[in-house]
N, CA, C and O atoms as a printed pandas DataFrame, in Angstrom:
     atom_number atom_name residue_name chain_id  residue_number  x_coord  y_coord  z_coord
0              1         N          UNK        A               1    0.658   -1.037   -0.055
1              2        CA          UNK        A               1   -0.106   -0.143    0.004
2              3         C          UNK        A               1    0.834    1.213    0.046
3              4         O          UNK        A               1    1.750    1.279    0.866
4              5         N          UNK        A               2    0.582    2.237   -0.828
5              6        CA          UNK        A               2    0.967    3.697   -1.003
6              7         C          UNK        A               2    0.515    4.661   -0.430
7              8         O          UNK        A               2   -0.635    4.714   -0.868
8              9         N          UNK        A               3    0.647    5.517    0.301
9             10        CA          UNK        A               3    0.064    6.675    0.510
10            11         C          UNK        A               3    0.613    7.986    0.155
11            12         O          UNK        A               3    1.811    7.756   -0.012
12            13         N          UNK        A               4    0.412    9.206   -0.049
13            14        CA          UNK        A               4    0.821   10.306   -0.493
14            15         C          UNK        A               4    1.599   10.212   -1.601
15            16         O          UNK        A               4    2.472   11.033   -1.881
16            17         N          UNK        A               5    1.269    9.047   -2.384
17            18        CA          UNK        A               5    2.077    8.984   -4.011
18            19         C          UNK        A               5    3.080    8.853   -3.417
19            20         O          UNK        A               5    3.859    9.410   -4.190
20            21         N          UNK        A               6    3.921    8.377   -2.231
21            22        CA          UNK        A               6    5.248    8.276   -2.071
22            23         C          UNK        A               6    5.616    7.418   -0.827
23            24         O          UNK        A               6    6.753    6.993   -0.621
24            25         N          UNK        A               7    4.642    7.224   -0.090
25            26        CA          UNK        A               7    5.070    6.522    1.062
26            27         C          UNK        A               7    4.648    5.044    1.107
27            28         O          UNK        A               7    3.454    4.878    1.359
28            29         N          UNK        A               8    5.585    3.634    0.860
29            30        CA          UNK        A               8    5.067    2.437    0.719
30            31         C          UNK        A               8    5.537    1.945    1.984
31            32         O          UNK        A               8    6.675    1.867    2.446
32            33         N          UNK        A               9    3.774    1.451    2.702
33            34        CA          UNK        A               9    4.043    1.061    4.018
34            35         C          UNK        A               9    4.452   -0.531    4.140
35            36         O          UNK        A               9    3.792   -1.427    3.615
36            37         N          UNK        A              10    5.602   -0.731    4.889
37            38        CA          UNK        A              10    6.444   -1.924    5.275
38            39         C          UNK        A              10    5.656   -2.749    6.260
39            40         O          UNK        A              10    5.398   -3.948    6.162
40            41         N          UNK        A              11    5.330   -1.955    7.182
41            42        CA          UNK        A              11    4.951   -2.687    8.481
42            43         C          UNK        A              11    4.343   -1.941    9.242
43            44         O          UNK        A              11    4.538   -0.727    9.287
44            45         N          UNK        A              12    3.281   -2.743   10.153
45            46        CA          UNK        A              12    2.949   -2.007   11.624
46            47         C          UNK        A              12    3.547   -1.842   12.503
47            48         O          UNK        A              12    3.982   -2.856   13.048
48            49         N          UNK        A              13    3.829   -0.727   13.004
49            50        CA          UNK        A              13    4.755   -0.666   14.157
50            51         C          UNK        A              13    3.901   -0.769   15.738
51            52         O          UNK        A              13    4.381   -1.395   16.684
52            53         N          UNK        A              14    2.823   -0.175   15.792
53            54        CA          UNK        A              14    2.207   -0.067   16.740
54            55         C          UNK        A              14    0.564    0.351   16.641
55            56         O          UNK        A              14    0.079    0.882   15.642
56            57         N          UNK        A              15   -0.208    0.008   17.884
57            58        CA          UNK        A              15   -1.600    0.798   17.572
58            59         C          UNK        A              15   -2.083    1.325   18.740
59            60         O          UNK        A              15   -1.872    0.592   19.706
60            61         N          UNK        A              16   -2.722    2.455   19.007
61            62        CA          UNK        A              16   -3.403    3.183   20.096
62            63         C          UNK        A              16   -4.792    3.497   19.677
63            64         O          UNK        A              16   -5.210    3.334   18.531
64            65         N          UNK        A              17   -5.525    3.989   20.741
65            66        CA          UNK        A              17   -6.981    4.342   20.708
66            67         C          UNK        A              17   -7.065    5.280   19.540
67            68         O          UNK        A              17   -7.900    5.006   18.678
68            69         N          UNK        A              18   -6.209    6.503   19.368
69            70        CA          UNK        A              18   -6.535    7.075   17.959
70            71         C          UNK        A              18   -5.826    6.963   16.699
71            72         O          UNK        A              18   -6.148    7.594   15.692
72            73         N          UNK        A              19   -4.588    5.925   16.788
73            74        CA          UNK        A              19   -3.913    5.857   15.536
74            75         C          UNK        A              19   -2.857    4.438   15.416
75            76         O          UNK        A              19   -2.348    3.741   16.294
76            77         N          UNK        A              20   -2.805    4.384   14.082
77            78        CA          UNK        A              20   -1.848    3.538   13.733
78            79         C          UNK        A              20   -0.364    4.078   13.458
79            80         O          UNK        A              20   -0.027    5.187   13.041
80            81         N          UNK        A              21    0.342    3.090   13.774
81            82        CA          UNK        A              21    1.932    3.950   13.406
82            83         C          UNK        A              21    2.518    2.702   12.608
83            84         O          UNK        A              21    2.506    1.505   12.895
84            85         N          UNK        A              22    3.078    3.440   11.418
85            86        CA          UNK        A              22    3.688    2.254   10.133
86            87         C          UNK        A              22    4.965    2.392   10.242
87            88         O          UNK        A              22    5.237    3.426   10.853
88            89         N          UNK        A              23    6.212    1.575    9.789
89            90        CA          UNK        A              23    7.099    1.952    8.861
90            91         C          UNK        A              23    7.011    2.206    7.817
91            92         O          UNK        A              23    6.299    1.396    7.224
92            93         N          UNK        A              24    7.490    3.172    7.060
93            94        CA          UNK        A              24    7.433    3.279    5.379
94            95         C          UNK        A              24    8.663    3.451    5.026
95            96         O          UNK        A              24    9.625    3.618    5.776
96            97         N          UNK        A              25    8.649    3.403    3.624
97            98        CA          UNK        A              25    9.903    3.819    3.041
98            99         C          UNK        A              25    9.108    4.992    1.799
99           100         O          UNK        A              25    7.994    4.896    1.285
100          101         N          UNK        A              26   10.142    6.034    1.606
101          102        CA          UNK        A              26    9.883    7.202    1.056
102          103         C          UNK        A              26   10.217    6.941   -0.233
103          104         O          UNK        A              26   11.411    6.642   -0.256
104          105         N          UNK        A              27    9.602    6.900   -1.620
105          106        CA          UNK        A              27    9.668    6.548   -2.920
106          107         C          UNK        A              27   10.298    7.414   -3.552
107          108         O          UNK        A              27   11.019    7.064   -4.485
108          109         N          UNK        A              28   10.149    9.019   -3.121
109          110        CA          UNK        A              28   10.726    9.985   -4.089
110          111         C          UNK        A              28   12.381   10.687   -3.204
111          112         O          UNK        A              28   12.989   11.712   -3.513
112          113         N          UNK        A              29   12.667    9.833   -2.244
113          114        CA          UNK        A              29   13.856   10.222   -1.530
114          115         C          UNK        A              29   14.943    9.331   -2.306
115          116         O          UNK        A              29   14.788    8.211   -2.794
116          117         N          UNK        A              30   16.016   10.092   -2.284
117          118        CA          UNK        A              30   17.416    8.939   -2.876
118          119         C          UNK        A              30   17.523    7.820   -1.890
119          120         O          UNK        A              30   17.560    8.162   -0.707
120          121         N          UNK        A              31   17.579    6.540   -2.168
121          122        CA          UNK        A              31   17.744    5.345   -1.384
122          123         C          UNK        A              31   16.564    5.039   -0.866
123          124         O          UNK        A              31   16.550    4.047   -0.137
124          125         N          UNK        A              32   15.509    5.643   -1.046
125          126        CA          UNK        A              32   14.107    5.345   -0.325
126          127         C          UNK        A              32   14.455    5.015    1.401
127          128         O          UNK        A              32   14.308    3.882    1.860
128          129         N          UNK        A              33   14.872    6.048    2.144
129          130        CA          UNK        A              33   14.929    5.973    3.367
130          131         C          UNK        A              33   13.625    5.611    3.945
131          132         O          UNK        A              33   12.557    5.950    3.436
132          133         N          UNK        A              34   13.759    4.777    5.232
133          134        CA          UNK        A              34   12.461    4.702    6.169
134          135         C          UNK        A              34   12.281    5.804    6.806
135          136         O          UNK        A              34   13.137    6.625    7.135
136          137         N          UNK        A              35   10.809    5.833    7.041
137          138        CA          UNK        A              35   10.105    7.046    7.679
138          139         C          UNK        A              35    8.982    6.396    8.802
139          140         O          UNK        A              35    8.923    5.172    8.683
140          141         N          UNK        A              36    8.223    6.854    9.695
141          142        CA          UNK        A              36    7.269    6.453   10.444
142          143         C          UNK        A              36    6.169    7.150    9.929
143          144         O          UNK        A              36    6.317    8.369    9.838
144          145         N          UNK        A              37    5.005    6.629    9.539
145          146        CA          UNK        A              37    3.551    7.603    9.167
146          147         C          UNK        A              37    2.874    6.796   10.278
147          148         O          UNK        A              37    3.009    5.605   10.560
148          149         N          UNK        A              38    2.014    7.864   10.909
149          150        CA          UNK        A              38    1.194    7.732   11.916
150          151         C          UNK        A              38   -0.306    8.009   10.986
151          152         O          UNK        A              38   -0.428    8.948   10.199
152          153         N          UNK        A              39   -1.271    7.088   11.243
153          154        CA          UNK        A              39   -2.432    7.425   10.493
154          155         C          UNK        A              39   -3.597    7.566   11.654
155          156         O          UNK        A              39   -3.964    6.602   12.324
156          157         N          UNK        A              40   -4.025    8.642   11.770
157          158        CA          UNK        A              40   -5.366    8.968   12.708
158          159         C          UNK        A              40   -6.780    8.198   12.472
159          160         O          UNK        A              40   -7.633    8.631   11.697
160          161         N          UNK        A              41   -6.918    7.072   13.188
161          162        CA          UNK        A              41   -7.939    6.042   13.240
162          163         C          UNK        A              41   -9.341    7.073   13.380
163          164         O          UNK        A              41   -9.617    7.509   14.497
164          165         N          UNK        A              42  -10.222    7.441   12.165
165          166        CA          UNK        A              42  -11.327    7.775   12.350
166          167         C          UNK        A              42  -12.715    7.014   12.435
167          168         O          UNK        A              42  -13.775    7.352   12.961
168          169         N          UNK        A              43  -12.385    5.979   11.804
169          170        CA          UNK        A              43  -13.482    5.159   12.126
170          171         C          UNK        A              43  -13.701    4.866   13.440
171          172         O          UNK        A              43  -14.857    4.469   13.591
172          173         N          UNK        A              44  -12.994    4.900   14.581
173          174        CA          UNK        A              44  -13.454    4.254   15.470
174          175         C          UNK        A              44  -13.836    5.653   16.588
175          176         O          UNK        A              44  -13.747    5.506   17.807
176          177         N          UNK        A              45  -14.228    6.878   16.001
177          178        CA          UNK        A              45  -14.524    7.982   16.623
178          179         C          UNK        A              45  -15.959    8.298   16.085
179          180         O          UNK        A              45  -16.375    8.222   14.929
180          181         N          UNK        A              46  -16.709    8.733   17.413
181          182        CA          UNK        A              46  -18.167    9.285   17.108
182          183         C          UNK        A              46  -17.805   10.532   16.547
183          184         O          UNK        A              46  -16.886   11.223   16.986
184          185         N          UNK        A              47  -18.763   10.929   15.249
185          186        CA          UNK        A              47  -18.773   12.008   14.471
186          187         C          UNK        A              47  -18.411   13.407   15.415
187          188         O          UNK        A              47  -17.661   14.339   15.122
188          189         N          UNK        A              48  -19.101   13.228   16.464
189          190        CA          UNK        A              48  -19.043   14.409   17.359
190          191         C          UNK        A              48  -17.648   14.924   17.713
191          192         O          UNK        A              48  -17.429   16.135   17.757
192          193         N          UNK        A              49  -16.591   13.904   17.995
193          194        CA          UNK        A              49  -15.155   14.258   18.180
194          195         C          UNK        A              49  -14.427   14.262   17.246
195          196         O          UNK        A              49  -13.237   14.315   17.558
196          197         N          UNK        A              50  -14.671   14.221   16.056
197          198        CA          UNK        A              50  -13.856   14.171   14.745
198          199         C          UNK        A              50  -13.039   15.741   14.821
199          200         O          UNK        A              50  -11.810   15.808   14.801
200          201         N          UNK        A              51  -13.886   16.908   14.905
201          202        CA          UNK        A              51  -13.229   18.288   15.078
202          203         C          UNK        A              51  -11.962   18.600   16.130
203          204         O          UNK        A              51  -10.996   19.350   15.995
204          205         N          UNK        A              52  -12.302   17.844   17.079
205          206        CA          UNK        A              52  -11.392   17.999   18.405
206          207         C          UNK        A              52  -10.389   16.852   18.198
207          208         O          UNK        A              52   -9.198   17.028   18.456
208          209         N          UNK        A              53  -10.706   16.056   17.883
209          210        CA          UNK        A              53   -9.374   14.808   17.700
210          211         C          UNK        A              53   -8.475   15.659   16.402
211          212         O          UNK        A              53   -7.300   16.008   16.512
212          213         N          UNK        A              54   -9.316   15.875   15.223
213          214        CA          UNK        A              54   -8.347   16.352   13.843
214          215         C          UNK        A              54   -7.425   17.591   14.514
215          216         O          UNK        A              54   -6.209   17.628   14.325
216          217         N          UNK        A              55   -8.231   18.740   15.431
217          218        CA          UNK        A              55   -7.448   19.573   15.967
218          219         C          UNK        A              55   -6.044   19.529   16.576
219          220         O          UNK        A              55   -5.041   20.240   16.512
220          221         N          UNK        A              56   -6.434   18.267   17.265
221          222        CA          UNK        A              56   -5.381   17.801   18.329
222          223         C          UNK        A              56   -4.190   17.148   17.415
223          224         O          UNK        A              56   -3.052   17.230   17.876
224          225         N          UNK        A              57   -4.374   16.513   16.161
225          226        CA          UNK        A              57   -3.590   16.154   15.346
226          227         C          UNK        A              57   -2.812   17.246   14.804
227          228         O          UNK        A              57   -1.584   17.329   14.788
228          229         N          UNK        A              58   -3.740   18.153   14.320
229          230        CA          UNK        A              58   -2.911   19.275   13.675
230          231         C          UNK        A              58   -1.924   20.193   14.868
231          232         O          UNK        A              58   -0.857   20.734   14.581
232          233         N          UNK        A              59   -2.505   20.208   16.104
233          234        CA          UNK        A              59   -1.681   20.636   16.996
234          235         C          UNK        A              59   -0.205   19.767   17.160
235          236         O          UNK        A              59    0.790   20.417   17.479
236          237         N          UNK        A              60   -0.108   18.602   16.983
237          238        CA          UNK        A              60    0.969   17.661   17.198
238          239         C          UNK        A              60    1.739   18.006   15.995
239          240         O          UNK        A              60    2.900   18.276   16.303
240          241         N          UNK        A              61    1.508   18.093   14.738
241          242        CA          UNK        A              61    2.335   18.616   13.673
242          243         C          UNK        A              61    2.858   19.823   14.044
243          244         O          UNK        A              61    4.061   20.056   13.925
244          245         N          UNK        A              62    2.184   20.507   14.421
245          246        CA          UNK        A              62    2.621   22.332   14.429
246          247         C          UNK        A              62    3.745   22.155   15.168
247          248         O          UNK        A              62    4.858   22.546   14.814
248          249         N          UNK        A              63    3.410   21.359   16.578
249          250        CA          UNK        A              63    4.754   21.154   17.547
250          251         C          UNK        A              63    5.872   20.685   16.822
251          252         O          UNK        A              63    6.924   21.315   16.715
252          253         N          UNK        A              64    5.588   19.308   16.203
253          254        CA          UNK        A              64    6.937   19.008   15.549
254          255         C          UNK        A              64    7.323   19.755   14.571
255          256         O          UNK        A              64    8.519   19.663   14.293
256          257         N          UNK        A              65    6.633   20.536   13.899
257          258        CA          UNK        A              65    7.336   21.360   12.819
258          259         C          UNK        A              65    8.261   22.349   13.651
259          260         O          UNK        A              65    9.415   22.543   13.267
260          261         N          UNK        A              66    7.776   22.959   14.759
261          262        CA          UNK        A              66    8.302   23.868   15.690
262          263         C          UNK        A              66    9.740   23.311   16.284
263          264         O          UNK        A              66   10.790   23.930   16.114
264          265         N          UNK        A              67    9.651   22.064   17.001
265          266        CA          UNK        A              67   10.869   21.543   17.382
266          267         C          UNK        A              67   12.133   21.417   16.454
267          268         O          UNK        A              67   13.319   21.270   16.749
268          269         N          UNK        A              68   11.346   21.549   14.941
269          270        CA          UNK        A              68   12.666   21.303   14.012
270          271         C          UNK        A              68   13.446   19.827   13.858
271          272         O          UNK        A              68   12.979   18.696   13.725
272          273         N          UNK        A              69   14.634   20.239   13.920
273          274        CA          UNK        A              69   15.318   18.834   13.711
274          275         C          UNK        A              69   16.273   18.824   14.990
275          276         O          UNK        A              69   17.168   19.667   15.055
276          277         N          UNK        A              70   16.107   17.918   15.973
277          278        CA          UNK        A              70   17.133   17.505   17.164
278          279         C          UNK        A              70   17.163   16.061   17.048
279          280         O          UNK        A              70   16.280   15.373   16.537
280          281         N          UNK        A              71   18.276   15.645   17.576
281          282        CA          UNK        A              71   19.058   14.264   17.366
282          283         C          UNK        A              71   17.979   12.875   17.839
283          284         O          UNK        A              71   17.824   11.759   17.342
284          285         N          UNK        A              72   17.233   13.708   19.276
285          286        CA          UNK        A              72   16.366   12.466   19.800
286          287         C          UNK        A              72   14.765   12.790   19.277
287          288         O          UNK        A              72   13.866   12.046   19.669
288          289         N          UNK        A              73   14.424   14.087   18.255
289          290        CA          UNK        A              73   13.242   14.020   18.298
290          291         C          UNK        A              73   13.045   13.885   16.832
291          292         O          UNK        A              73   13.886   14.428   16.115
292          293         N          UNK        A              74   11.693   13.003   16.072
293          294        CA          UNK        A              74   11.864   12.946   14.944
294          295         C          UNK        A              74   11.329   14.026   14.147
295          296         O          UNK        A              74   10.186   14.447   14.325
296          297         N          UNK        A              75   12.092   14.476   13.301
297          298        CA          UNK        A              75   11.590   15.573   12.370
298          299         C          UNK        A              75   10.292   15.347   11.449
299          300         O          UNK        A              75   10.233   14.366   10.708
300          301         N          UNK        A              76    9.273   16.274   11.522
301          302        CA          UNK        A              76    8.143   16.024   10.922
302          303         C          UNK        A              76    8.126   16.293    9.358
303          304         O          UNK        A              76    8.182   17.451    8.944
304          305         N          UNK        A              77    8.042   15.124    8.426
305          306        CA          UNK        A              77    8.084   15.076    6.869
306          307         C          UNK        A              77    7.191   15.426    6.343
307          308         O          UNK        A              77    7.439   16.192    5.412
308          309         N          UNK        A              78    5.942   15.158    6.556
309          310        CA          UNK        A              78    4.692   15.928    5.793
310          311         C          UNK        A              78    3.318   15.240    7.075
311          312         O          UNK        A              78    3.314   14.437    8.008
312          313         N          UNK        A              79    2.163   16.267    6.287
313          314        CA          UNK        A              79    1.268   16.405    7.341
314          315         C          UNK        A              79    0.263   16.396    6.267
315          316         O          UNK        A              79    0.181   17.523    5.779
316          317         N          UNK        A              80   -0.520   15.564    5.724
317          318        CA          UNK        A              80   -1.900   15.572    5.120
318          319         C          UNK        A              80   -3.085   14.390    5.381
319          320         O          UNK        A              80   -3.297   13.401    6.082
320          321         N          UNK        A              81   -3.737   15.247    4.255
321          322        CA          UNK        A              81   -5.209   14.142    4.448
322          323         C          UNK        A              81   -5.286   13.266    3.024
323          324         O          UNK        A              81   -4.898   13.823    1.997
324          325         N          UNK        A              82   -5.657   12.252    2.982
325          326        CA          UNK        A              82   -6.026   11.577    1.798
326          327         C          UNK        A              82   -6.893   10.297    1.860
327          328         O          UNK        A              82   -6.541    9.240    2.383
328          329         N          UNK        A              83   -8.051   10.536    1.264
329          330        CA          UNK        A              83   -8.964    9.519    1.050
330          331         C          UNK        A              83   -9.497    9.747    2.333
331          332         O          UNK        A              83   -9.639    8.659    2.891
332          333         N          UNK        A              84   -9.920   10.860    3.178
333          334        CA          UNK        A              84  -10.618   11.293    4.600
334          335         C          UNK        A              84   -9.742   10.515    5.639
335          336         O          UNK        A              84  -10.228   10.122    6.699
336          337         N          UNK        A              85   -8.825   10.368    5.401
337          338        CA          UNK        A              85   -7.937    9.956    6.717
338          339         C          UNK        A              85   -6.760   10.859    6.860
339          340         O          UNK        A              85   -6.342   11.433    5.854
340          341         N          UNK        A              86   -6.176   11.043    8.040
341          342        CA          UNK        A              86   -5.432   12.130    8.213
342          343         C          UNK        A              86   -3.770   11.429    8.630
343          344         O          UNK        A              86   -3.735   10.619    9.556
344          345         N          UNK        A              87   -2.769   11.709    8.074
345          346        CA          UNK        A              87   -1.705   11.480    8.543
346          347         C          UNK        A              87   -0.516   12.197    8.465
347          348         O          UNK        A              87   -0.308   13.079    7.632
348          349         N          UNK        A              88    0.470   11.738    9.540
349          350        CA          UNK        A              88    2.042   12.459    9.955
350          351         C          UNK        A              88    2.708   11.512    9.463
351          352         O          UNK        A              88    2.508   10.298    9.490
352          353         N          UNK        A              89    3.738   12.289    8.883
353          354        CA          UNK        A              89    4.782   11.076    8.371
354          355         C          UNK        A              89    6.398   11.920    8.954
355          356         O          UNK        A              89    6.774   13.038    8.602
356          357         N          UNK        A              90    7.016   11.103    9.781
357          358        CA          UNK        A              90    8.241   11.516   10.718
358          359         C          UNK        A              90    9.384   10.944   10.149
359          360         O          UNK        A              90    9.360   10.012    9.345
360          361         N          UNK        A              91   10.546   11.597   10.636
361          362        CA          UNK        A              91   11.800   10.895   10.320
362          363         C          UNK        A              91   11.843    9.714   11.121
363          364         O          UNK        A              91   11.246    9.791   12.195
364          365         N          UNK        A              92   12.459    8.552   10.822
365          366        CA          UNK        A              92   12.858    7.189   11.151
366          367         C          UNK        A              92   13.979    7.607   11.948
367          368         O          UNK        A              92   14.780    8.378   11.420
368          369         N          UNK        A              93   14.206    7.154   13.365
369          370        CA          UNK        A              93   15.229    7.187   14.064
370          371         C          UNK        A              93   15.522    6.180   14.806
371          372         O          UNK        A              93   14.930    5.961   15.863
372          373         N          UNK        A              94   16.641    5.311   14.266
373          374        CA          UNK        A              94   16.950    4.041   14.667
374          375         C          UNK        A              94   16.932    3.767   16.236
375          376         O          UNK        A              94   17.131    4.891   16.695
376          377         N          UNK        A              95   16.826    3.056   17.109
377          378        CA          UNK        A              95   16.655    2.836   18.169
378          379         C          UNK        A              95   15.822    1.820   18.910
379          380         O          UNK        A              95   15.274    0.975   18.201
380          381         N          UNK        A              96   15.627    1.753   20.247
381          382        CA          UNK        A              96   15.359    0.549   21.301
382          383         C          UNK        A              96   13.881    1.114   21.157
383          384         O          UNK        A              96   13.759    2.189   20.569
384          385         N          UNK        A              97   12.843    0.530   21.606
385          386        CA          UNK        A              97   11.587    0.571   22.236
386          387         C          UNK        A              97   11.885    0.912   23.736
387          388         O          UNK        A              97   12.663    0.334   24.494
388          389         N          UNK        A              98   11.179    1.854   23.948
389          390        CA          UNK        A              98   10.869    2.149   25.637
390          391         C          UNK        A              98   10.647    0.871   26.209
391          392         O          UNK        A              98   11.161    0.590   27.291
392          393         N          UNK        A              99    9.902    0.037   25.565
393          394        CA          UNK        A              99    9.198   -1.170   26.452
394          395         C          UNK        A              99   10.416   -2.121   26.469
395          396         O          UNK        A              99   10.155   -3.135   27.117
396          397         N          UNK        A             100   11.438   -2.110   26.052
397          398        CA          UNK        A             100   13.317   -2.895   26.622
398          399         C          UNK        A             100   13.342   -2.186   27.842
399          400         O          UNK        A             100   13.688   -2.944   28.748
400          401         N          UNK        A             101   13.123   -1.074   28.221
401          402        CA          UNK        A             101   13.279   -0.578   29.559
402          403         C          UNK        A             101   12.548   -0.313   30.270
403          404         O          UNK        A             101   12.992    0.265   31.262
404          405         N          UNK        A             102   11.249   -0.522   30.223
405          406        CA          UNK        A             102   10.140   -0.084   31.060
406          407         C          UNK        A             102    9.263   -1.056   31.200
407          408         O          UNK        A             102    8.691   -1.319   30.142
408          409         N          UNK        A             103    8.949   -1.672   32.081
409          410        CA          UNK        A             103    7.830   -2.972   32.517
410          411         C          UNK        A             103    6.675   -2.182   32.861
411          412         O          UNK        A             103    6.863   -1.349   33.747
412          413         N          UNK        A             104    4.988   -2.292   32.125
413          414        CA          UNK        A             104    4.143   -1.816   32.631
414          415         C          UNK        A             104    3.812   -2.763   34.109
415          416         O          UNK        A             104    3.794   -3.966   34.369
416          417         N          UNK        A             105    3.545   -1.360   34.964
417          418        CA          UNK        A             105    3.490   -1.793   36.402
418          419         C          UNK        A             105    4.369   -1.521   37.353
419          420         O          UNK        A             105    4.042   -1.197   38.495
420          421         N          UNK        A             106    5.736   -1.651   36.883
421          422        CA          UNK        A             106    6.690   -1.522   37.454
422          423         C          UNK        A             106    7.090   -0.155   37.991
423          424         O          UNK        A             106    7.522    0.578   37.101
424          425         N          UNK        A             107    7.060    0.463   39.385
425          426        CA          UNK        A             107    7.506    1.376   39.885
426          427         C          UNK        A             107    9.179    1.770   39.999
427          428         O          UNK        A             107    9.971    0.995   40.536
428          429         N          UNK        A             108    9.492    2.765   39.558
429          430        CA          UNK        A             108   10.772    3.371   39.508
430          431         C          UNK        A             108   11.569    4.286   40.504
431          432         O          UNK        A             108   11.472    5.494   40.285
432          433         N          UNK        A             109   12.028    4.051   41.135
433          434        CA          UNK        A             109   12.992    5.268   42.262
434          435         C          UNK        A             109   13.102    6.541   41.326
435          436         O          UNK        A             109   13.214    6.625   40.103
436          437         N          UNK        A             110   13.042    7.392   42.203
437          438        CA          UNK        A             110   13.102    8.886   40.956
438          439         C          UNK        A             110   14.568    8.715   40.714
439          440         O          UNK        A             110   14.753    9.025   39.537
440          441         N          UNK        A             111   15.612    8.393   41.234
441          442        CA          UNK        A             111   17.154    8.205   40.607
442          443         C          UNK        A             111   17.123    7.304   39.107
443          444         O          UNK        A             111   17.616    7.602   38.020
444          445         N          UNK        A             112   16.500    6.341   39.438
445          446        CA          UNK        A             112   16.279    5.601   37.923
446          447         C          UNK        A             112   15.481    6.379   36.926
447          448         O          UNK        A             112   15.772    6.274   35.734
448          449         N          UNK        A             113   14.293    7.313   37.395
449          450        CA          UNK        A             113   13.738    7.812   36.261
450          451         C          UNK        A             113   14.612    8.930   36.020
451          452         O          UNK        A             113   14.458    9.160   34.821
452          453         N          UNK        A             114   15.556    9.868   36.544
453          454        CA          UNK        A             114   15.865   10.759   36.066
454          455         C          UNK        A             114   17.312   10.097   35.307
455          456         O          UNK        A             114   17.703   10.818   34.389
456          457         N          UNK        A             115   17.890    9.249   35.468
457          458        CA          UNK        A             115   19.113    8.474   34.898
458          459         C          UNK        A             115   18.395    7.885   33.486
459          460         O          UNK        A             115   19.157    7.656   32.546
460          461         N          UNK        A             116   17.020    7.646   33.318
461          462        CA          UNK        A             116   16.535    6.827   32.226
462          463         C          UNK        A             116   16.177    8.540   31.193
463          464         O          UNK        A             116   16.533    8.610   30.017
464          465         N          UNK        A             117   15.663    9.399   31.700
465          466        CA          UNK        A             117   15.345   10.847   31.224
466          467         C          UNK        A             117   16.977   11.208   30.431
467          468         O          UNK        A             117   17.209   11.511   29.261
468          469         N          UNK        A             118   17.730   11.065   31.365
469          470        CA          UNK        A             118   18.998   11.635   31.102
470          471         C          UNK        A             118   19.815   11.181   29.689
471          472         O          UNK        A             118   20.392   11.822   28.811
472          473         N          UNK        A             119   19.545    9.633   29.944
473          474        CA          UNK        A             119   19.719    8.944   28.891
474          475         C          UNK        A             119   19.309    9.281   27.345
475          476         O          UNK        A             119   20.094    9.367   26.400
476          477         N          UNK        A             120   17.931    9.446   27.315
477          478        CA          UNK        A             120   17.147    9.736   26.283
478          479         C          UNK        A             120   17.283   11.312   25.953
479          480         O          UNK        A             120   17.323   11.802   24.824
480          481         N          UNK        A             121   17.320   11.721   26.687
481          482        CA          UNK        A             121   17.433   13.526   26.377
482          483         C          UNK        A             121   18.871   14.320   25.791
483          484         O          UNK        A             121   19.028   15.247   24.996
484          485         N          UNK        A             122   19.818   13.481   26.589
485          486        CA          UNK        A             122   21.207   14.024   26.408
486          487         C          UNK        A             122   21.709   13.777   25.069
487          488         O          UNK        A             122   21.987   12.692   24.559
488          489         N          UNK        A             123   21.797   15.156   24.483
489          490        CA          UNK        A             123   22.198   15.168   23.403
490          491         C          UNK        A             123   23.891   14.980   23.184
491          492         O          UNK        A             123   24.232   14.649   22.048
492          493         N          UNK        A             124   24.785   15.139   24.036
493          494        CA          UNK        A             124   25.923   15.074   23.808
494          495         C          UNK        A             124   26.730   13.714   23.888
495          496         O          UNK        A             124   27.873   13.555   23.458
496          497         N          UNK        A             125   25.866   12.668   24.574
497          498        CA          UNK        A             125   26.262   11.192   24.808
498          499         C          UNK        A             125   25.771   10.757   23.229
499          500         O          UNK        A             125   24.981   11.317   22.469
500          501         N          UNK        A             126   26.672    9.379   23.049
501          502        CA          UNK        A             126   26.995    8.673   22.137
502          503         C          UNK        A             126   25.810    7.569   22.241
503          504         O          UNK        A             126   26.162    6.442   21.892
504          505         N          UNK        A             127   24.479    7.705   22.659
505          506        CA          UNK        A             127   23.380    6.690   22.940
506          507         C          UNK        A             127   22.742    6.563   21.754
507          508         O          UNK        A             127   22.830    7.358   20.818
508          509         N          UNK        A             128   21.936    5.316   21.796
509          510        CA          UNK        A             128   20.783    5.137   20.893
510          511         C          UNK        A             128   19.786    5.770   21.343
511          512         O          UNK        A             128   19.668    5.744   22.568
512          513         N          UNK        A             129   18.934    6.401   20.689
513          514        CA          UNK        A             129   17.550    7.005   21.347
514          515         C          UNK        A             129   16.704    6.023   21.177
515          516         O          UNK        A             129   16.805    5.172   20.294
516          517         N          UNK        A             130   15.708    6.097   22.124
517          518        CA          UNK        A             130   14.392    5.372   22.546
518          519         C          UNK        A             130   13.314    5.612   21.582
519          520         O          UNK        A             130   13.389    6.712   21.036
520          521         N          UNK        A             131   12.318    4.858   21.226
521          522        CA          UNK        A             131   11.236    5.036   20.390
522          523         C          UNK        A             131    9.806    4.478   20.932
523          524         O          UNK        A             131    9.494    3.287   20.916
524          525         N          UNK        A             132    8.978    5.553   21.421
525          526        CA          UNK        A             132    7.524    4.847   21.620
526          527         C          UNK        A             132    6.825    4.212   20.153
527          528         O          UNK        A             132    6.896    4.742   19.044
528          529         N          UNK        A             133    6.365    3.351   20.387
529          530        CA          UNK        A             133    5.301    2.725   19.506
530          531         C          UNK        A             133    3.915    2.764   19.724
531          532         O          UNK        A             133    3.150    2.215   18.931
């Protein structure tokens, strides 16, 4: 499946209440680099919520655009509507899923939490970023 005339969906990465995240390749860039496509799931929404959810989706795109390029935050590549579906396309940053570090229901001490946040956010270290799917 190709969306936006250029993004070939390769596999699903994850699914949440309001969206599905896919790994894709960009057919219009040299080397067809991987990217991440987030699709807003409109079919699961009551029509009355659609304007609010679309507004939140648009705000997410605006925030990502303002953040620009930071080595730990995926850059926004595209934001569009196609066939009454809404999509965000972001840079793919290779890394480990947060589920490798965080176990649901497990409480962390404050020091552990601070250490993890420093590992994720510290741009001066040569660490692999973590991705949430």
